[in-house]
N, CA, C and O atoms as a GROMACS GRO file, in nm:
protein
  472
    1MET      N    1 -11.435  -0.895   0.911
    1MET     CA    2 -11.390  -0.918   0.780
    1MET      C    3 -11.385  -1.065   0.737
    1MET      O    4 -11.345  -1.151   0.816
    2ASN      N    5 -11.422  -1.094   0.621
    2ASN     CA    6 -11.413  -1.230   0.575
    2ASN      C    7 -11.274  -1.259   0.521
    2ASN      O    8 -11.190  -1.170   0.506
    3LYS      N    9 -11.252  -1.389   0.493
    3LYS     CA   10 -11.118  -1.435   0.456
    3LYS      C   11 -11.081  -1.377   0.318
    3LYS      O   12 -10.967  -1.336   0.297
    4GLU      N   13 -11.177  -1.373   0.226
    4GLU     CA   14 -11.141  -1.324   0.092
    4GLU      C   15 -11.104  -1.178   0.088
    4GLU      O   16 -11.020  -1.137   0.008
    5LYS      N   17 -11.166  -1.100   0.172
    5LYS     CA   18 -11.129  -0.959   0.190
    5LYS      C   19 -10.993  -0.941   0.243
    5LYS      O   20 -10.919  -0.854   0.195
    6VAL      N   21 -10.953  -1.020   0.343
    6VAL     CA   22 -10.820  -1.015   0.405
    6VAL      C   23 -10.716  -1.054   0.306
    6VAL      O   24 -10.609  -0.992   0.304
    7ILE      N   25 -10.740  -1.156   0.221
    7ILE     CA   26 -10.654  -1.198   0.115
    7ILE      C   27 -10.640  -1.090   0.011
    7ILE      O   28 -10.530  -1.064  -0.038
    8GLU      N   29 -10.747  -1.028  -0.023
    8GLU     CA   30 -10.746  -0.923  -0.125
    8GLU      C   31 -10.665  -0.806  -0.074
    8GLU      O   32 -10.581  -0.755  -0.149
    9VAL      N   33 -10.686  -0.760   0.046
    9VAL     CA   34 -10.606  -0.648   0.106
    9VAL      C   35 -10.467  -0.687   0.121
    9VAL      O   36 -10.380  -0.604   0.096
   10SER      N   37 -10.436  -0.805   0.157
   10SER     CA   38 -10.296  -0.852   0.170
   10SER      C   39 -10.220  -0.845   0.034
   10SER      O   40 -10.106  -0.799   0.028
   11LYS      N   41 -10.282  -0.889  -0.067
   11LYS     CA   42 -10.229  -0.885  -0.207
   11LYS      C   43 -10.201  -0.741  -0.249
   11LYS      O   44 -10.098  -0.710  -0.309
   12TYR      N   45 -10.298  -0.652  -0.214
   12TYR     CA   46 -10.284  -0.512  -0.249
   12TYR      C   47 -10.164  -0.449  -0.177
   12TYR      O   48 -10.085  -0.379  -0.241
   13ILE      N   49 -10.149  -0.472  -0.047
   13ILE     CA   50 -10.042  -0.418   0.028
   13ILE      C   51  -9.914  -0.471  -0.016
   13ILE      O   52  -9.818  -0.394  -0.022
   14LEU      N   53  -9.900  -0.604  -0.050
   14LEU     CA   54  -9.780  -0.662  -0.099
   14LEU      C   55  -9.739  -0.597  -0.228
   14LEU      O   56  -9.623  -0.562  -0.243
   15SER      N   57  -9.832  -0.580  -0.326
   15SER     CA   58  -9.793  -0.515  -0.448
   15SER      C   59  -9.743  -0.380  -0.432
   15SER      O   60  -9.647  -0.343  -0.500
   16LYS      N   61  -9.801  -0.300  -0.344
   16LYS     CA   62  -9.752  -0.160  -0.312
   16LYS      C   63  -9.619  -0.165  -0.244
   16LYS      O   64  -9.534  -0.080  -0.270
   17LEU      N   65  -9.597  -0.263  -0.154
   17LEU     CA   66  -9.471  -0.277  -0.080
   17LEU      C   67  -9.358  -0.310  -0.186
   17LEU      O   68  -9.248  -0.255  -0.179
   18ILE      N   69  -9.387  -0.395  -0.278
   18ILE     CA   70  -9.286  -0.428  -0.381
   18ILE      C   71  -9.246  -0.298  -0.460
   18ILE      O   72  -9.128  -0.266  -0.478
   19LEU      N   73  -9.350  -0.228  -0.504
   19LEU     CA   74  -9.328  -0.105  -0.572
   19LEU      C   75  -9.246   0.005  -0.493
   19LEU      O   76  -9.155   0.069  -0.547
   20PHE      N   77  -9.283   0.019  -0.367
   20PHE     CA   78  -9.210   0.098  -0.278
   20PHE      C   79  -9.062   0.064  -0.268
   20PHE      O   80  -8.974   0.150  -0.276
   21LEU      N   81  -9.040  -0.069  -0.250
   21LEU     CA   82  -8.904  -0.111  -0.231
   21LEU      C   83  -8.827  -0.090  -0.364
   21LEU      O   84  -8.708  -0.060  -0.362
   22PHE      N   85  -8.896  -0.106  -0.484
   22PHE     CA   86  -8.824  -0.079  -0.612
   22PHE      C   87  -8.781   0.066  -0.614
   22PHE      O   88  -8.667   0.098  -0.648
   23CYS      N   89  -8.877   0.158  -0.576
   23CYS     CA   90  -8.851   0.296  -0.571
   23CYS      C   91  -8.734   0.337  -0.483
   23CYS      O   92  -8.646   0.414  -0.523
   24VAL      N   93  -8.735   0.285  -0.368
   24VAL     CA   94  -8.622   0.308  -0.275
   24VAL      C   95  -8.493   0.262  -0.329
   24VAL      O   96  -8.392   0.330  -0.315
   25GLY      N   97  -8.494   0.146  -0.391
   25GLY     CA   98  -8.367   0.087  -0.450
   25GLY      C   99  -8.327   0.171  -0.566
   25GLY      O  100  -8.208   0.197  -0.580
   26PHE      N  101  -8.414   0.216  -0.648
   26PHE     CA  102  -8.384   0.293  -0.762
   26PHE      C  103  -8.318   0.432  -0.726
   26PHE      O  104  -8.220   0.477  -0.785
   27ILE      N  105  -8.382   0.493  -0.626
   27ILE     CA  106  -8.329   0.628  -0.583
   27ILE      C  107  -8.197   0.609  -0.513
   27ILE      O  108  -8.108   0.691  -0.530
   28SER      N  109  -8.180   0.504  -0.434
   28SER     CA  110  -8.053   0.476  -0.372
   28SER      C  111  -7.944   0.453  -0.473
   28SER      O  112  -7.833   0.506  -0.460
   29GLY      N  113  -7.975   0.375  -0.571
   29GLY     CA  114  -7.885   0.346  -0.676
   29GLY      C  115  -7.844   0.467  -0.759
   29GLY      O  116  -7.729   0.486  -0.797
   30TYR      N  117  -7.949   0.549  -0.784
   30TYR     CA  118  -7.921   0.680  -0.861
   30TYR      C  119  -7.833   0.771  -0.773
   30TYR      O  120  -7.740   0.833  -0.824
   31SER      N  121  -7.862   0.778  -0.639
   31SER     CA  122  -7.778   0.863  -0.547
   31SER      C  123  -7.634   0.809  -0.551
   31SER      O  124  -7.539   0.887  -0.555
   32PHE      N  125  -7.619   0.676  -0.551
   32PHE     CA  126  -7.488   0.621  -0.548
   32PHE      C  127  -7.411   0.649  -0.671
   32PHE      O  128  -7.291   0.671  -0.663
   33LEU      N  129  -7.475   0.649  -0.785
   33LEU     CA  130  -7.408   0.670  -0.915
   33LEU      C  131  -7.383   0.815  -0.940
   33LEU      O  132  -7.275   0.851  -0.988
   34PHE      N  133  -7.479   0.901  -0.909
   34PHE     CA  134  -7.464   1.043  -0.942
   34PHE      C  135  -7.446   1.139  -0.827
   34PHE      O  136  -7.438   1.260  -0.850
   35GLY      N  137  -7.438   1.090  -0.702
   35GLY     CA  138  -7.408   1.169  -0.590
   35GLY      C  139  -7.538   1.209  -0.520
   35GLY      O  140  -7.643   1.215  -0.584
   36LYS      N  141  -7.532   1.236  -0.388
   36LYS     CA  142  -7.644   1.272  -0.313
   36LYS      C  143  -7.707   1.406  -0.353
   36LYS      O  144  -7.827   1.427  -0.339
   37GLU      N  145  -7.622   1.495  -0.405
   37GLU     CA  146  -7.679   1.624  -0.451
   37GLU      C  147  -7.772   1.616  -0.566
   37GLU      O  148  -7.855   1.704  -0.589
   38ASN      N  149  -7.757   1.507  -0.640
   38ASN     CA  150  -7.848   1.483  -0.755
   38ASN      C  151  -7.960   1.378  -0.731
   38ASN      O  152  -8.022   1.328  -0.824
   39SER      N  153  -7.981   1.349  -0.603
   39SER     CA  154  -8.086   1.243  -0.577
   39SER      C  155  -8.225   1.292  -0.611
   39SER      O  156  -8.311   1.210  -0.643
   40ILE      N  157  -8.251   1.428  -0.605
   40ILE     CA  158  -8.377   1.464  -0.636
   40ILE      C  159  -8.416   1.444  -0.781
   40ILE      O  160  -8.532   1.428  -0.816
   41CYS      N  161  -8.306   1.446  -0.870
   41CYS     CA  162  -8.336   1.404  -1.014
   41CYS      C  163  -8.381   1.262  -1.019
   41CYS      O  164  -8.468   1.231  -1.101
   42GLY      N  165  -8.329   1.171  -0.938
   42GLY     CA  166  -8.374   1.041  -0.940
   42GLY      C  167  -8.515   1.022  -0.891
   42GLY      O  168  -8.587   0.934  -0.940
   43VAL      N  169  -8.558   1.106  -0.793
   43VAL     CA  170  -8.694   1.102  -0.752
   43VAL      C  171  -8.786   1.156  -0.850
   43VAL      O  172  -8.896   1.102  -0.863
   44VAL      N  173  -8.752   1.259  -0.923
   44VAL     CA  174  -8.835   1.307  -1.037
   44VAL      C  175  -8.838   1.210  -1.144
   44VAL      O  176  -8.944   1.190  -1.203
   45LEU      N  177  -8.727   1.145  -1.178
   45LEU     CA  178  -8.727   1.045  -1.285
   45LEU      C  179  -8.815   0.921  -1.256
   45LEU      O  180  -8.890   0.878  -1.344
   46ILE      N  181  -8.807   0.868  -1.144
   46ILE     CA  182  -8.889   0.753  -1.106
   46ILE      C  183  -9.032   0.795  -1.096
   46ILE      O  184  -9.117   0.720  -1.145
   47MET      N  185  -9.070   0.907  -1.037
   47MET     CA  186  -9.204   0.949  -1.036
   47MET      C  187  -9.258   0.975  -1.177
   47MET      O  188  -9.372   0.940  -1.207
   48SER      N  189  -9.179   1.034  -1.261
   48SER     CA  190  -9.225   1.052  -1.405
   48SER      C  191  -9.248   0.927  -1.472
   48SER      O  192  -9.347   0.913  -1.544
   49LEU      N  193  -9.162   0.833  -1.454
   49LEU     CA  194  -9.173   0.700  -1.524
   49LEU      C  195  -9.297   0.625  -1.472
   49LEU      O  196  -9.366   0.557  -1.547
   50LEU      N  197  -9.322   0.640  -1.341
   50LEU     CA  198  -9.437   0.570  -1.286
   50LEU      C  199  -9.575   0.644  -1.335
   50LEU      O  200  -9.677   0.577  -1.356
   51MET      N  201  -9.572   0.772  -1.350
   51MET     CA  202  -9.676   0.839  -1.398
   51MET      C  203  -9.707   0.822  -1.542
   51MET      O  204  -9.823   0.820  -1.584
   52PHE      N  205  -9.600   0.810  -1.622
   52PHE     CA  206  -9.617   0.793  -1.770
   52PHE      C  207  -9.682   0.656  -1.801
   52PHE      O  208  -9.739   0.640  -1.909
   53ILE      N  209  -9.676   0.561  -1.712
   53ILE     CA  210  -9.749   0.441  -1.732
   53ILE      C  211  -9.896   0.454  -1.739
   53ILE      O  212  -9.962   0.390  -1.820
   54ASP      N  213  -9.949   0.539  -1.654
   54ASP     CA  214 -10.093   0.555  -1.645
   54ASP      C  215 -10.149   0.677  -1.725
   54ASP      O  216 -10.269   0.682  -1.752
   55ILE      N  217 -10.067   0.769  -1.761
   55ILE     CA  218 -10.116   0.894  -1.826
   55ILE      C  219 -10.124   0.869  -1.982
   55ILE      O  220 -10.032   0.813  -2.043
   56ASP      N  221 -10.236   0.914  -2.040
   56ASP     CA  222 -10.261   0.908  -2.180
   56ASP      C  223 -10.249   1.052  -2.235
   56ASP      O  224 -10.331   1.140  -2.208
   57PHE      N  225 -10.144   1.070  -2.312
   57PHE     CA  226 -10.124   1.206  -2.367
   57PHE      C  227 -10.191   1.229  -2.495
   57PHE      O  228 -10.175   1.336  -2.554
   58ASN      N  229 -10.269   1.130  -2.544
   58ASN     CA  230 -10.336   1.137  -2.674
   58ASN      C  231 -10.246   1.166  -2.789
   58ASN      O  232 -10.291   1.226  -2.886
   59PHE      N  233 -10.121   1.126  -2.784
   59PHE     CA  234 -10.020   1.129  -2.887
   59PHE      C  235 -10.002   0.987  -2.935
   59PHE      O  236 -10.031   0.891  -2.863
   60ASN      N  237  -9.954   0.976  -3.057
   60ASN     CA  238  -9.914   0.836  -3.097
   60ASN      C  239  -9.774   0.813  -3.038
   60ASN      O  240  -9.711   0.906  -2.988
   61ALA      N  241  -9.729   0.690  -3.043
   61ALA     CA  242  -9.605   0.651  -2.967
   61ALA      C  243  -9.479   0.727  -3.027
   61ALA      O  244  -9.388   0.763  -2.953
   62LYS      N  245  -9.478   0.749  -3.156
   62LYS     CA  246  -9.365   0.822  -3.215
   62LYS      C  247  -9.354   0.964  -3.166
   62LYS      O  248  -9.248   1.012  -3.126
   63SER      N  249  -9.474   1.032  -3.172
   63SER     CA  250  -9.472   1.169  -3.119
   63SER      C  251  -9.439   1.174  -2.973
   63SER      O  252  -9.359   1.259  -2.934
   64ALA      N  253  -9.494   1.090  -2.889
   64ALA     CA  254  -9.452   1.085  -2.751
   64ALA      C  255  -9.315   1.060  -2.726
   64ALA      O  256  -9.256   1.120  -2.636
   65ALA      N  257  -9.253   0.967  -2.806
   65ALA     CA  258  -9.112   0.931  -2.783
   65ALA      C  259  -9.019   1.050  -2.820
   65ALA      O  260  -8.906   1.059  -2.772
   66ILE      N  261  -9.066   1.137  -2.903
   66ILE     CA  262  -8.989   1.255  -2.946
   66ILE      C  263  -9.018   1.377  -2.848
   66ILE      O  264  -8.927   1.448  -2.807
   67LEU      N  265  -9.139   1.394  -2.818
   67LEU     CA  266  -9.184   1.517  -2.740
   67LEU      C  267  -9.141   1.510  -2.588
   67LEU      O  268  -9.099   1.609  -2.528
   68ILE      N  269  -9.154   1.396  -2.536
   68ILE     CA  270  -9.127   1.380  -2.392
   68ILE      C  271  -8.977   1.408  -2.361
   68ILE      O  272  -8.950   1.491  -2.274
   69PRO      N  273  -8.879   1.344  -2.427
   69PRO     CA  274  -8.743   1.384  -2.405
   69PRO      C  275  -8.713   1.531  -2.435
   69PRO      O  276  -8.644   1.598  -2.358
   70ILE      N  277  -8.765   1.581  -2.550
   70ILE     CA  278  -8.738   1.726  -2.586
   70ILE      C  279  -8.792   1.814  -2.479
   70ILE      O  280  -8.726   1.909  -2.437
   71THR      N  281  -8.913   1.785  -2.432
   71THR     CA  282  -8.970   1.872  -2.324
   71THR      C  283  -8.884   1.864  -2.193
   71THR      O  284  -8.862   1.966  -2.127
   72ILE      N  285  -8.839   1.747  -2.159
   72ILE     CA  286  -8.760   1.739  -2.035
   72ILE      C  287  -8.624   1.807  -2.042
   72ILE      O  288  -8.580   1.874  -1.948
   73VAL      N  289  -8.553   1.785  -2.170
   73VAL     CA  290  -8.425   1.851  -2.186
   73VAL      C  291  -8.446   2.001  -2.198
   73VAL      O  292  -8.368   2.078  -2.142
   74SER      N  293  -8.546   2.043  -2.268
   74SER     CA  294  -8.565   2.191  -2.286
   74SER      C  295  -8.597   2.257  -2.153
   74SER      O  296  -8.559   2.371  -2.130
   75ALA      N  297  -8.670   2.184  -2.062
   75ALA     CA  298  -8.701   2.240  -1.933
   75ALA      C  299  -8.575   2.257  -1.853
   75ALA      O  300  -8.559   2.357  -1.782
   76GLY      N  301  -8.486   2.164  -1.861
   76GLY     CA  302  -8.356   2.175  -1.792
   76GLY      C  303  -8.274   2.291  -1.841
   76GLY      O  304  -8.216   2.367  -1.764
   77VAL      N  305  -8.270   2.302  -1.972
   77VAL     CA  306  -8.188   2.408  -2.035
   77VAL      C  307  -8.241   2.544  -2.003
   77VAL      O  308  -8.165   2.635  -1.968
   78PHE      N  309  -8.375   2.561  -2.013
   78PHE     CA  310  -8.439   2.691  -1.980
   78PHE      C  311  -8.436   2.729  -1.828
   78PHE      O  312  -8.437   2.844  -1.786
   79ALA      N  313  -8.433   2.623  -1.755
   79ALA     CA  314  -8.418   2.648  -1.605
   79ALA      C  315  -8.287   2.700  -1.574
   79ALA      O  316  -8.274   2.789  -1.489
   80LYS      N  317  -8.179   2.646  -1.642
   80LYS     CA  318  -8.044   2.696  -1.622
   80LYS      C  319  -8.033   2.843  -1.681
   80LYS      O  320  -7.974   2.931  -1.617
   81LEU      N  321  -8.086   2.866  -1.793
   81LEU     CA  322  -8.085   2.997  -1.850
   81LEU      C  323  -8.150   3.100  -1.768
   81LEU      O  324  -8.105   3.215  -1.763
   82SER      N  325  -8.258   3.063  -1.704
   82SER     CA  326  -8.333   3.161  -1.620
   82SER      C  327  -8.261   3.207  -1.490
   82SER      O  328  -8.308   3.293  -1.417
   83LEU      N  329  -8.143   3.143  -1.466
   83LEU     CA  330  -8.072   3.179  -1.344
   83LEU      C  331  -7.980   3.296  -1.368
   83LEU      O  332  -7.931   3.355  -1.272
   84TYR      N  333  -7.953   3.332  -1.496
   84TYR     CA  334  -7.856   3.436  -1.528
   84TYR      C  335  -7.909   3.575  -1.508
   84TYR      O  336  -7.834   3.666  -1.475
   85ASN      N  337  -8.044   3.593  -1.529
   85ASN     CA  338  -8.099   3.728  -1.509
   85ASN      C  339  -8.232   3.708  -1.456
   85ASN      O  340  -8.306   3.625  -1.510
   86ALA      N  341  -8.273   3.780  -1.349
   86ALA     CA  342  -8.399   3.761  -1.285
   86ALA      C  343  -8.517   3.800  -1.367
   86ALA      O  344  -8.619   3.730  -1.369
   87PHE      N  345  -8.504   3.911  -1.435
   87PHE     CA  346  -8.608   3.963  -1.524
   87PHE      C  347  -8.639   3.871  -1.642
   87PHE      O  348  -8.753   3.842  -1.677
   88LEU      N  349  -8.523   3.828  -1.701
   88LEU     CA  350  -8.530   3.734  -1.814
   88LEU      C  351  -8.580   3.597  -1.769
   88LEU      O  352  -8.650   3.526  -1.841
   89GLY      N  353  -8.539   3.563  -1.644
   89GLY     CA  354  -8.586   3.441  -1.586
   89GLY      C  355  -8.742   3.436  -1.572
   89GLY      O  356  -8.803   3.332  -1.598
   90ILE      N  357  -8.802   3.543  -1.532
   90ILE     CA  358  -8.947   3.545  -1.521
   90ILE      C  359  -9.009   3.516  -1.655
   90ILE      O  360  -9.104   3.437  -1.664
   91ILE      N  361  -8.956   3.579  -1.761
   91ILE     CA  362  -9.008   3.560  -1.891
   91ILE      C  363  -8.992   3.413  -1.942
   91ILE      O  364  -9.083   3.352  -1.998
   92ILE      N  365  -8.865   3.362  -1.918
   92ILE     CA  366  -8.834   3.228  -1.963
   92ILE      C  367  -8.925   3.125  -1.882
   92ILE      O  368  -8.984   3.034  -1.940
   93ASN      N  369  -8.933   3.145  -1.752
   93ASN     CA  370  -9.017   3.054  -1.674
   93ASN      C  371  -9.158   3.053  -1.706
   93ASN      O  372  -9.221   2.948  -1.698
   94THR      N  373  -9.218   3.169  -1.745
   94THR     CA  374  -9.354   3.183  -1.786
   94THR      C  375  -9.376   3.110  -1.917
   94THR      O  376  -9.475   3.038  -1.933
   95ILE      N  377  -9.285   3.129  -2.010
   95ILE     CA  378  -9.294   3.070  -2.145
   95ILE      C  379  -9.287   2.912  -2.127
   95ILE      O  380  -9.374   2.840  -2.177
   96ILE      N  381  -9.190   2.865  -2.060
   96ILE     CA  382  -9.170   2.714  -2.059
   96ILE      C  383  -9.286   2.650  -1.976
   96ILE      O  384  -9.332   2.542  -2.013
   97ILE      N  385  -9.332   2.712  -1.869
   97ILE     CA  386  -9.444   2.651  -1.794
   97ILE      C  387  -9.572   2.661  -1.882
   97ILE      O  388  -9.653   2.569  -1.884
   98GLY      N  389  -9.589   2.766  -1.951
   98GLY     CA  390  -9.702   2.779  -2.051
   98GLY      C  391  -9.697   2.667  -2.158
   98GLY      O  392  -9.798   2.606  -2.192
   99PHE      N  393  -9.571   2.644  -2.209
   99PHE     CA  394  -9.554   2.545  -2.314
   99PHE      C  395  -9.590   2.404  -2.258
   99PHE      O  396  -9.662   2.327  -2.321
  100ILE      N  397  -9.538   2.376  -2.138
  100ILE     CA  398  -9.566   2.249  -2.076
  100ILE      C  399  -9.720   2.237  -2.053
  100ILE      O  400  -9.774   2.130  -2.081
  101LEU      N  401  -9.789   2.335  -2.006
  101LEU     CA  402  -9.933   2.324  -1.982
  101LEU      C  403 -10.007   2.311  -2.113
  101LEU      O  404 -10.104   2.234  -2.118
  102VAL      N  405  -9.969   2.380  -2.220
  102VAL     CA  406 -10.032   2.364  -2.343
  102VAL      C  407 -10.013   2.230  -2.406
  102VAL      O  408 -10.107   2.176  -2.465
  103LEU      N  409  -9.893   2.170  -2.395
  103LEU     CA  410  -9.853   2.043  -2.442
  103LEU      C  411  -9.932   1.937  -2.377
  103LEU      O  412  -9.972   1.842  -2.445
  104THR      N  413  -9.957   1.945  -2.254
  104THR     CA  414 -10.026   1.844  -2.176
  104THR      C  415 -10.171   1.877  -2.140
  104THR      O  416 -10.223   1.824  -2.042
  105ARG      N  417 -10.239   1.964  -2.217
  105ARG     CA  418 -10.366   2.012  -2.180
  105ARG      C  419 -10.484   1.915  -2.196
  105ARG      O  420 -10.596   1.942  -2.150
  106LYS      N  421 -10.456   1.801  -2.262
  106LYS     CA  422 -10.564   1.701  -2.286
  106LYS      C  423 -10.589   1.615  -2.167
  106LYS      O  424 -10.695   1.553  -2.158
  107ASN      N  425 -10.494   1.606  -2.071
  107ASN     CA  426 -10.497   1.523  -1.953
  107ASN      C  427 -10.473   1.620  -1.833
  107ASN      O  428 -10.378   1.698  -1.840
  108GLN      N  429 -10.549   1.617  -1.730
  108GLN     CA  430 -10.536   1.702  -1.623
  108GLN      C  431 -10.411   1.677  -1.539
  108GLN      O  432 -10.357   1.771  -1.480
  109MET      N  433 -10.363   1.550  -1.532
  109MET     CA  434 -10.249   1.523  -1.450
  109MET      C  435 -10.114   1.509  -1.530
  109MET      O  436 -10.008   1.484  -1.473
  110ALA      N  437 -10.125   1.525  -1.657
  110ALA     CA  438 -10.005   1.498  -1.742
  110ALA      C  439  -9.884   1.600  -1.722
  110ALA      O  440  -9.768   1.569  -1.749
  111TYR      N  441  -9.920   1.714  -1.675
  111TYR     CA  442  -9.821   1.822  -1.655
  111TYR      C  443  -9.730   1.796  -1.528
  111TYR      O  444  -9.620   1.851  -1.515
  112LEU      N  445  -9.782   1.709  -1.439
  112LEU     CA  446  -9.707   1.699  -1.312
  112LEU      C  447  -9.566   1.653  -1.323
  112LEU      O  448  -9.483   1.714  -1.256
  113PRO      N  449  -9.526   1.548  -1.401
  113PRO     CA  450  -9.392   1.505  -1.408
  113PRO      C  451  -9.300   1.610  -1.464
  113PRO      O  452  -9.184   1.622  -1.423
  114PHE      N  453  -9.352   1.686  -1.561
  114PHE     CA  454  -9.269   1.792  -1.631
  114PHE      C  455  -9.249   1.909  -1.532
  114PHE      O  456  -9.137   1.959  -1.517
  115LEU      N  457  -9.354   1.952  -1.465
  115LEU     CA  458  -9.336   2.062  -1.375
  115LEU      C  459  -9.255   2.025  -1.251
  115LEU      O  460  -9.180   2.108  -1.200
  116MET      N  461  -9.267   1.905  -1.202
  116MET     CA  462  -9.186   1.858  -1.087
  116MET      C  463  -9.040   1.865  -1.130
  116MET      O  464  -8.953   1.911  -1.056
  117GLY      N  465  -9.016   1.820  -1.252
  117GLY     CA  466  -8.871   1.824  -1.298
  117GLY      C  467  -8.820   1.965  -1.317
  117GLY      O  468  -8.701   1.991  -1.299
  118TYR      N  469  -8.910   2.057  -1.353
  118TYR     CA  470  -8.862   2.195  -1.381
  118TYR      C  471  -8.833   2.265  -1.258
  118TYR      O  472  -8.792   2.382  -1.262
   0.00000   0.00000   0.00000
């Protein structure tokens, strides 16, 4: 390997290391603030934020600023409602997952943060 390739690979590894350390720090801080039982929410939150940087929803900024929080909150509410009755839960889960898939249909990876949170 030549010297330029080694420097390029080293810069790439360093950038990923910094991102990894940020993620570990964020999740640790989230767990400290909200308790270890809620640490998975921190994982979903940081993964969603990192994915939203690269995903193009084909919405304008105002629509995305409204639809993303509404979708996340409604997924949480409907997930809680689906726990009360198994048969009603099947219907609720099917509807909310269908809604998420229809909302994010323009990009193949856009549904991942929402479904991971659900």
